[in-house]
Biopython code that builds the backbone (N, CA, C, O; Angstrom):
import numpy as np
from Bio.PDB.StructureBuilder import StructureBuilder

atoms = [
    (1, "MET", "N", (-9.011, 9.811, -11.338)),
    (1, "MET", "CA", (-10.065, 8.921, -10.867)),
    (1, "MET", "C", (-11.190, 9.676, -10.170)),
    (1, "MET", "O", (-12.332, 9.217, -10.173)),
    (2, "LEU", "N", (-10.891, 10.802, -9.586)),
    (2, "LEU", "CA", (-11.937, 11.553, -8.893)),
    (2, "LEU", "C", (-12.960, 12.138, -9.857)),
    (2, "LEU", "O", (-14.067, 12.482, -9.444)),
    (3, "GLU", "N", (-12.607, 12.258, -11.137)),
    (3, "GLU", "CA", (-13.541, 12.794, -12.117)),
    (3, "GLU", "C", (-14.820, 11.952, -12.182)),
    (3, "GLU", "O", (-15.909, 12.485, -12.396)),
    (4, "GLU", "N", (-14.683, 10.653, -12.000)),
    (4, "GLU", "CA", (-15.854, 9.783, -12.058)),
    (4, "GLU", "C", (-16.846, 10.077, -10.933)),
    (4, "GLU", "O", (-18.030, 9.764, -11.059)),
    (5, "LEU", "N", (-16.385, 10.667, -9.852)),
    (5, "LEU", "CA", (-17.282, 10.989, -8.741)),
    (5, "LEU", "C", (-18.227, 12.147, -9.063)),
    (5, "LEU", "O", (-19.323, 12.234, -8.509)),
    (6, "SER", "N", (-17.799, 13.030, -9.956)),
    (6, "SER", "CA", (-18.613, 14.208, -10.226)),
    (6, "SER", "C", (-19.904, 13.876, -10.972)),
    (6, "SER", "O", (-20.895, 14.591, -10.822)),
    (7, "THR", "N", (-19.914, 12.819, -11.764)),
    (7, "THR", "CA", (-21.102, 12.500, -12.553)),
    (7, "THR", "C", (-21.806, 11.210, -12.132)),
    (7, "THR", "O", (-22.950, 10.977, -12.523)),
    (8, "ALA", "N", (-21.153, 10.393, -11.359)),
    (8, "ALA", "CA", (-21.713, 9.086, -10.992)),
    (8, "ALA", "C", (-22.673, 9.189, -9.808)),
    (8, "ALA", "O", (-22.654, 10.161, -9.053)),
    (9, "ARG", "N", (-23.505, 8.169, -9.667)),
    (9, "ARG", "CA", (-24.342, 8.052, -8.460)),
    (9, "ARG", "C", (-23.414, 7.723, -7.309)),
    (9, "ARG", "O", (-22.572, 6.831, -7.418)),
    (10, "LYS", "N", (-23.564, 8.437, -6.211)),
    (10, "LYS", "CA", (-22.648, 8.263, -5.086)),
    (10, "LYS", "C", (-23.331, 8.628, -3.788)),
    (10, "LYS", "O", (-24.381, 9.270, -3.772)),
    (11, "VAL", "N", (-22.711, 8.205, -2.697)),
    (11, "VAL", "CA", (-23.086, 8.664, -1.367)),
    (11, "VAL", "C", (-21.817, 9.144, -0.689)),
    (11, "VAL", "O", (-20.725, 8.649, -0.969)),
    (12, "VAL", "N", (-21.967, 10.111, 0.205)),
    (12, "VAL", "CA", (-20.829, 10.711, 0.889)),
    (12, "VAL", "C", (-21.009, 10.520, 2.388)),
    (12, "VAL", "O", (-22.077, 10.791, 2.936)),
    (13, "GLY", "N", (-19.955, 10.052, 3.042)),
    (13, "GLY", "CA", (-19.980, 9.910, 4.485)),
    (13, "GLY", "C", (-20.032, 8.467, 4.942)),
    (13, "GLY", "O", (-20.344, 7.557, 4.174)),
    (14, "VAL", "N", (-19.718, 8.287, 6.211)),
    (14, "VAL", "CA", (-19.609, 6.948, 6.780)),
    (14, "VAL", "C", (-20.959, 6.242, 6.853)),
    (14, "VAL", "O", (-21.081, 5.099, 6.412)),
    (15, "LYS", "N", (-21.967, 6.901, 7.398)),
    (15, "LYS", "CA", (-23.270, 6.248, 7.577)),
    (15, "LYS", "C", (-23.881, 5.829, 6.246)),
    (15, "LYS", "O", (-24.342, 4.697, 6.102)),
    (16, "GLN", "N", (-23.887, 6.731, 5.280)),
    (16, "GLN", "CA", (-24.479, 6.413, 3.985)),
    (16, "GLN", "C", (-23.675, 5.341, 3.257)),
    (16, "GLN", "O", (-24.244, 4.483, 2.582)),
    (17, "SER", "N", (-22.354, 5.391, 3.396)),
    (17, "SER", "CA", (-21.517, 4.387, 2.749)),
    (17, "SER", "C", (-21.721, 3.010, 3.360)),
    (17, "SER", "O", (-21.793, 2.015, 2.639)),
    (18, "LEU", "N", (-21.815, 2.945, 4.685)),
    (18, "LEU", "CA", (-22.094, 1.655, 5.332)),
    (18, "LEU", "C", (-23.437, 1.095, 4.875)),
    (18, "LEU", "O", (-23.561, -0.106, 4.631)),
    (19, "ARG", "N", (-24.432, 1.951, 4.761)),
    (19, "ARG", "CA", (-25.756, 1.518, 4.304)),
    (19, "ARG", "C", (-25.656, 0.953, 2.884)),
    (19, "ARG", "O", (-26.252, -0.084, 2.592)),
    (20, "ALA", "N", (-24.917, 1.614, 2.011)),
    (20, "ALA", "CA", (-24.755, 1.148, 0.632)),
    (20, "ALA", "C", (-23.984, -0.163, 0.579)),
    (20, "ALA", "O", (-24.330, -1.055, -0.196)),
    (21, "LEU", "N", (-22.946, -0.288, 1.393)),
    (21, "LEU", "CA", (-22.167, -1.530, 1.424)),
    (21, "LEU", "C", (-23.010, -2.691, 1.931)),
    (21, "LEU", "O", (-22.986, -3.774, 1.347)),
    (22, "ARG", "N", (-23.740, -2.480, 2.992)),
    (22, "ARG", "CA", (-24.572, -3.546, 3.560)),
    (22, "ARG", "C", (-25.721, -3.913, 2.646)),
    (22, "ARG", "O", (-26.171, -5.059, 2.643)),
    (23, "GLY", "N", (-26.204, -2.950, 1.867)),
    (23, "GLY", "CA", (-27.312, -3.195, 0.948)),
    (23, "GLY", "C", (-26.883, -3.723, -0.405)),
    (23, "GLY", "O", (-27.730, -3.984, -1.259)),
    (24, "GLY", "N", (-25.585, -3.888, -0.620)),
    (24, "GLY", "CA", (-25.086, -4.418, -1.879)),
    (24, "GLY", "C", (-25.121, -3.429, -3.027)),
    (24, "GLY", "O", (-25.037, -3.833, -4.186)),
    (25, "GLU", "N", (-25.243, -2.146, -2.735)),
    (25, "GLU", "CA", (-25.310, -1.127, -3.780)),
    (25, "GLU", "C", (-23.959, -0.543, -4.141)),
    (25, "GLU", "O", (-23.834, 0.108, -5.178)),
    (26, "ALA", "N", (-22.950, -0.756, -3.320)),
    (26, "ALA", "CA", (-21.644, -0.123, -3.509)),
    (26, "ALA", "C", (-20.851, -0.805, -4.614)),
    (26, "ALA", "O", (-20.800, -2.032, -4.700)),
    (27, "LYS", "N", (-20.236, 0.016, -5.455)),
    (27, "LYS", "CA", (-19.385, -0.486, -6.527)),
    (27, "LYS", "C", (-17.908, -0.233, -6.214)),
    (27, "LYS", "O", (-17.057, -1.078, -6.495)),
    (28, "LYS", "N", (-17.606, 0.931, -5.634)),
    (28, "LYS", "CA", (-16.231, 1.303, -5.342)),
    (28, "LYS", "C", (-16.229, 2.300, -4.194)),
    (28, "LYS", "O", (-17.109, 3.156, -4.104)),
    (29, "VAL", "N", (-15.237, 2.185, -3.317)),
    (29, "VAL", "CA", (-15.152, 3.057, -2.143)),
    (29, "VAL", "C", (-13.848, 3.850, -2.197)),
    (29, "VAL", "O", (-12.777, 3.286, -2.423)),
    (30, "PHE", "N", (-13.950, 5.156, -1.987)),
    (30, "PHE", "CA", (-12.787, 6.036, -1.905)),
    (30, "PHE", "C", (-12.602, 6.414, -0.444)),
    (30, "PHE", "O", (-13.507, 6.981, 0.168)),
    (31, "LEU", "N", (-11.441, 6.107, 0.121)),
    (31, "LEU", "CA", (-11.142, 6.430, 1.519)),
    (31, "LEU", "C", (-10.067, 7.513, 1.583)),
    (31, "LEU", "O", (-9.062, 7.443, 0.876)),
    (32, "ALA", "N", (-10.282, 8.496, 2.419)),
    (32, "ALA", "CA", (-9.314, 9.578, 2.577)),
    (32, "ALA", "C", (-8.098, 9.092, 3.354)),
    (32, "ALA", "O", (-8.229, 8.396, 4.361)),
    (33, "CYS", "N", (-6.921, 9.464, 2.880)),
    (33, "CYS", "CA", (-5.679, 9.044, 3.538)),
    (33, "CYS", "C", (-5.451, 9.783, 4.857)),
    (33, "CYS", "O", (-4.690, 9.318, 5.705)),
    (34, "ASP", "N", (-6.107, 10.932, 5.034)),
    (34, "ASP", "CA", (-5.918, 11.705, 6.260)),
    (34, "ASP", "C", (-7.103, 11.606, 7.223)),
    (34, "ASP", "O", (-7.208, 12.383, 8.172)),
    (35, "ALA", "N", (-7.988, 10.649, 6.972)),
    (35, "ALA", "CA", (-9.135, 10.441, 7.866)),
    (35, "ALA", "C", (-8.707, 9.686, 9.113)),
    (35, "ALA", "O", (-7.749, 8.913, 9.086)),
    (36, "ASP", "N", (-9.413, 9.912, 10.189)),
    (36, "ASP", "CA", (-9.151, 9.226, 11.450)),
    (36, "ASP", "C", (-9.400, 7.724, 11.261)),
    (36, "ASP", "O", (-10.488, 7.337, 10.836)),
    (37, "PRO", "N", (-8.419, 6.878, 11.567)),
    (37, "PRO", "CA", (-8.593, 5.436, 11.410)),
    (37, "PRO", "C", (-9.802, 4.886, 12.175)),
    (37, "PRO", "O", (-10.420, 3.916, 11.734)),
    (38, "ALA", "N", (-10.138, 5.483, 13.291)),
    (38, "ALA", "CA", (-11.304, 5.032, 14.051)),
    (38, "ALA", "C", (-12.593, 5.285, 13.277)),
    (38, "ALA", "O", (-13.565, 4.543, 13.422)),
    (39, "VAL", "N", (-12.600, 6.313, 12.471)),
    (39, "VAL", "CA", (-13.790, 6.658, 11.689)),
    (39, "VAL", "C", (-13.946, 5.725, 10.494)),
    (39, "VAL", "O", (-15.045, 5.244, 10.219)),
    (40, "ILE", "N", (-12.856, 5.469, 9.786)),
    (40, "ILE", "CA", (-12.974, 4.660, 8.568)),
    (40, "ILE", "C", (-12.782, 3.157, 8.811)),
    (40, "ILE", "O", (-12.905, 2.358, 7.883)),
    (41, "GLY", "N", (-12.486, 2.780, 10.033)),
    (41, "GLY", "CA", (-12.293, 1.365, 10.346)),
    (41, "GLY", "C", (-13.512, 0.515, 10.041)),
    (41, "GLY", "O", (-13.381, -0.599, 9.532)),
    (42, "ARG", "N", (-14.700, 1.028, 10.345)),
    (42, "ARG", "CA", (-15.935, 0.276, 10.057)),
    (42, "ARG", "C", (-16.140, 0.108, 8.560)),
    (42, "ARG", "O", (-16.632, -0.925, 8.104)),
    (43, "ILE", "N", (-15.761, 1.122, 7.802)),
    (43, "ILE", "CA", (-15.899, 1.047, 6.349)),
    (43, "ILE", "C", (-14.942, -0.008, 5.804)),
    (43, "ILE", "O", (-15.335, -0.851, 4.997)),
    (44, "GLU", "N", (-13.691, 0.040, 6.245)),
    (44, "GLU", "CA", (-12.693, -0.927, 5.773)),
    (44, "GLU", "C", (-13.141, -2.360, 6.038)),
    (44, "GLU", "O", (-12.953, -3.240, 5.198)),
    (45, "ALA", "N", (-13.725, -2.589, 7.189)),
    (45, "ALA", "CA", (-14.185, -3.930, 7.543)),
    (45, "ALA", "C", (-15.333, -4.394, 6.650)),
    (45, "ALA", "O", (-15.496, -5.594, 6.430)),
    (46, "ALA", "N", (-16.120, -3.471, 6.139)),
    (46, "ALA", "CA", (-17.285, -3.813, 5.319)),
    (46, "ALA", "C", (-16.960, -3.906, 3.829)),
    (46, "ALA", "O", (-17.839, -4.226, 3.030)),
    (47, "CYS", "N", (-15.721, -3.635, 3.445)),
    (47, "CYS", "CA", (-15.336, -3.562, 2.031)),
    (47, "CYS", "C", (-14.737, -4.841, 1.467)),
    (47, "CYS", "O", (-13.949, -4.775, 0.524)),
    (48, "ALA", "N", (-15.075, -5.976, 1.999)),
    (48, "ALA", "CA", (-14.458, -7.230, 1.565)),
    (48, "ALA", "C", (-14.640, -7.503, 0.073)),
    (48, "ALA", "O", (-13.713, -7.982, -0.580)),
    (49, "ALA", "N", (-15.807, -7.207, -0.471)),
    (49, "ALA", "CA", (-16.096, -7.547, -1.867)),
    (49, "ALA", "C", (-16.148, -6.327, -2.779)),
    (49, "ALA", "O", (-16.649, -6.414, -3.900)),
    (50, "VAL", "N", (-15.637, -5.195, -2.311)),
    (50, "VAL", "CA", (-15.725, -3.961, -3.075)),
    (50, "VAL", "C", (-14.324, -3.369, -3.248)),
    (50, "VAL", "O", (-13.502, -3.411, -2.332)),
    (51, "GLU", "N", (-14.070, -2.826, -4.422)),
    (51, "GLU", "CA", (-12.787, -2.171, -4.681)),
    (51, "GLU", "C", (-12.643, -0.927, -3.812)),
    (51, "GLU", "O", (-13.582, -0.142, -3.678)),
    (52, "VAL", "N", (-11.465, -0.752, -3.225)),
    (52, "VAL", "CA", (-11.184, 0.397, -2.360)),
    (52, "VAL", "C", (-10.029, 1.180, -2.963)),
    (52, "VAL", "O", (-9.009, 0.607, -3.347)),
    (53, "GLU", "N", (-10.199, 2.492, -3.042)),
    (53, "GLU", "CA", (-9.131, 3.363, -3.541)),
    (53, "GLU", "C", (-8.760, 4.347, -2.450)),
    (53, "GLU", "O", (-9.628, 4.944, -1.813)),
    (54, "ARG", "N", (-7.469, 4.510, -2.242)),
    (54, "ARG", "CA", (-6.952, 5.403, -1.204)),
    (54, "ARG", "C", (-6.025, 6.422, -1.857)),
    (54, "ARG", "O", (-5.745, 6.352, -3.053)),
    (55, "GLY", "N", (-5.560, 7.361, -1.057)),
    (55, "GLY", "CA", (-4.562, 8.292, -1.556)),
    (55, "GLY", "C", (-5.065, 9.705, -1.761)),
    (55, "GLY", "O", (-4.285, 10.588, -2.118)),
    (56, "TYR", "N", (-6.338, 9.941, -1.546)),
    (56, "TYR", "CA", (-6.890, 11.286, -1.670)),
    (56, "TYR", "C", (-7.125, 11.858, -0.280)),
    (56, "TYR", "O", (-7.352, 11.112, 0.673)),
    (57, "THR", "N", (-7.072, 13.174, -0.165)),
    (57, "THR", "CA", (-7.313, 13.818, 1.123)),
    (57, "THR", "C", (-8.809, 13.986, 1.349)),
    (57, "THR", "O", (-9.612, 13.842, 0.427)),
    (58, "MET", "N", (-9.163, 14.290, 2.577)),
    (58, "MET", "CA", (-10.571, 14.535, 2.903)),
    (58, "MET", "C", (-11.092, 15.727, 2.107)),
    (58, "MET", "O", (-12.236, 15.707, 1.651)),
    (59, "ALA", "N", (-10.280, 16.758, 1.933)),
    (59, "ALA", "CA", (-10.702, 17.935, 1.160)),
    (59, "ALA", "C", (-10.974, 17.556, -0.291)),
    (59, "ALA", "O", (-11.964, 18.006, -0.869)),
    (60, "GLN", "N", (-10.111, 16.737, -0.888)),
    (60, "GLN", "CA", (-10.309, 16.310, -2.271)),
    (60, "GLN", "C", (-11.589, 15.483, -2.413)),
    (60, "GLN", "O", (-12.357, 15.685, -3.354)),
    (61, "LEU", "N", (-11.817, 14.560, -1.488)),
    (61, "LEU", "CA", (-13.020, 13.730, -1.564)),
    (61, "LEU", "C", (-14.283, 14.545, -1.332)),
    (61, "LEU", "O", (-15.293, 14.325, -2.001)),
    (62, "GLY", "N", (-14.240, 15.476, -0.400)),
    (62, "GLY", "CA", (-15.398, 16.330, -0.164)),
    (62, "GLY", "C", (-15.746, 17.136, -1.395)),
    (62, "GLY", "O", (-16.913, 17.216, -1.780)),
    (63, "SER", "N", (-14.752, 17.729, -2.011)),
    (63, "SER", "CA", (-14.962, 18.511, -3.222)),
    (63, "SER", "C", (-15.503, 17.641, -4.355)),
    (63, "SER", "O", (-16.459, 18.026, -5.027)),
    (64, "ALA", "N", (-14.901, 16.475, -4.572)),
    (64, "ALA", "CA", (-15.355, 15.561, -5.625)),
    (64, "ALA", "C", (-16.751, 15.021, -5.338)),
    (64, "ALA", "O", (-17.507, 14.712, -6.259)),
    (65, "GLY", "N", (-17.084, 14.911, -4.064)),
    (65, "GLY", "CA", (-18.409, 14.417, -3.680)),
    (65, "GLY", "C", (-19.473, 15.492, -3.708)),
    (65, "GLY", "O", (-20.653, 15.206, -3.508)),
    (66, "GLY", "N", (-19.067, 16.729, -3.956)),
    (66, "GLY", "CA", (-20.032, 17.817, -4.094)),
    (66, "GLY", "C", (-20.454, 18.456, -2.787)),
    (66, "GLY", "O", (-21.532, 19.043, -2.702)),
    (67, "ILE", "N", (-19.608, 18.348, -1.757)),
    (67, "ILE", "CA", (-19.940, 18.990, -0.492)),
    (67, "ILE", "C", (-18.861, 20.023, -0.151)),
    (67, "ILE", "O", (-17.746, 19.969, -0.671)),
    (68, "ALA", "N", (-19.204, 20.942, 0.711)),
    (68, "ALA", "CA", (-18.309, 22.059, 1.033)),
    (68, "ALA", "C", (-17.298, 21.750, 2.139)),
    (68, "ALA", "O", (-16.458, 22.592, 2.454)),
    (69, "VAL", "N", (-17.367, 20.576, 2.721)),
    (69, "VAL", "CA", (-16.446, 20.170, 3.775)),
    (69, "VAL", "C", (-15.735, 18.894, 3.358)),
    (69, "VAL", "O", (-16.083, 18.286, 2.346)),
    (70, "GLY", "N", (-14.738, 18.488, 4.137)),
    (70, "GLY", "CA", (-14.023, 17.261, 3.842)),
    (70, "GLY", "C", (-14.879, 16.031, 4.069)),
    (70, "GLY", "O", (-15.836, 16.058, 4.843)),
    (71, "ALA", "N", (-14.526, 14.954, 3.389)),
    (71, "ALA", "CA", (-15.250, 13.689, 3.533)),
    (71, "ALA", "C", (-14.247, 12.562, 3.746)),
    (71, "ALA", "O", (-13.261, 12.464, 3.016)),
    (72, "ALA", "N", (-14.489, 11.723, 4.725)),
    (72, "ALA", "CA", (-13.617, 10.587, 4.982)),
    (72, "ALA", "C", (-13.814, 9.490, 3.961)),
    (72, "ALA", "O", (-12.885, 8.744, 3.651)),
    (73, "VAL", "N", (-15.036, 9.390, 3.432)),
    (73, "VAL", "CA", (-15.355, 8.327, 2.473)),
    (73, "VAL", "C", (-16.417, 8.794, 1.476)),
    (73, "VAL", "O", (-17.364, 9.500, 1.824)),
    (74, "VAL", "N", (-16.227, 8.378, 0.239)),
    (74, "VAL", "CA", (-17.222, 8.564, -0.813)),
    (74, "VAL", "C", (-17.376, 7.218, -1.479)),
    (74, "VAL", "O", (-16.384, 6.569, -1.811)),
    (75, "THR", "N", (-18.616, 6.789, -1.679)),
    (75, "THR", "CA", (-18.887, 5.478, -2.255)),
    (75, "THR", "C", (-19.651, 5.612, -3.558)),
    (75, "THR", "O", (-20.708, 6.241, -3.605)),
    (76, "LEU", "N", (-19.108, 5.013, -4.627)),
    (76, "LEU", "CA", (-19.807, 4.958, -5.905)),
    (76, "LEU", "C", (-20.850, 3.853, -5.826)),
    (76, "LEU", "O", (-20.600, 2.786, -5.266)),
    (77, "LEU", "N", (-22.014, 4.119, -6.389)),
    (77, "LEU", "CA", (-23.091, 3.140, -6.370)),
    (77, "LEU", "C", (-23.251, 2.464, -7.714)),
    (77, "LEU", "O", (-22.920, 3.044, -8.748)),
    (78, "ASP", "N", (-23.756, 1.238, -7.708)),
    (78, "ASP", "CA", (-24.069, 0.540, -8.947)),
    (78, "ASP", "C", (-25.157, 1.292, -9.687)),
    (78, "ASP", "O", (-26.042, 1.908, -9.092)),
    (79, "GLY", "N", (-25.062, 1.222, -11.001)),
    (79, "GLY", "CA", (-26.114, 1.829, -11.825)),
    (79, "GLY", "C", (-25.915, 3.247, -11.985)),
    (79, "GLY", "O", (-26.710, 3.912, -12.649)),
]
sb = StructureBuilder()
sb.init_structure("model")
sb.init_model(0)
sb.init_chain("A")
sb.init_seg("    ")
for serial, (resi, resn, name, xyz) in enumerate(atoms, 1):
    if name == "N":
        sb.init_residue(resn, " ", resi, " ")
    sb.init_atom(name, np.array(xyz, "f"), 0.0, 1.0, " ", f" {name:<3s}", serial, name[0])
structure = sb.get_structure()
């Protein structure tokens, strides 16, 4: 499933993901299983109408999102 992150339109990180969720641009959210619950709690609360996938580490999401550090959340965008 992470393969789709390499070519799709996406945002990485909590702030950008919240902006996409609130703006109705988010299609799917990937949450890291090893992220601090306090960090991803706001994202979880905003994901009522969006598919959420868990089970990847922060290192895996960061790499799939194209950044050199771990990521707590990566959000696929519509279009």
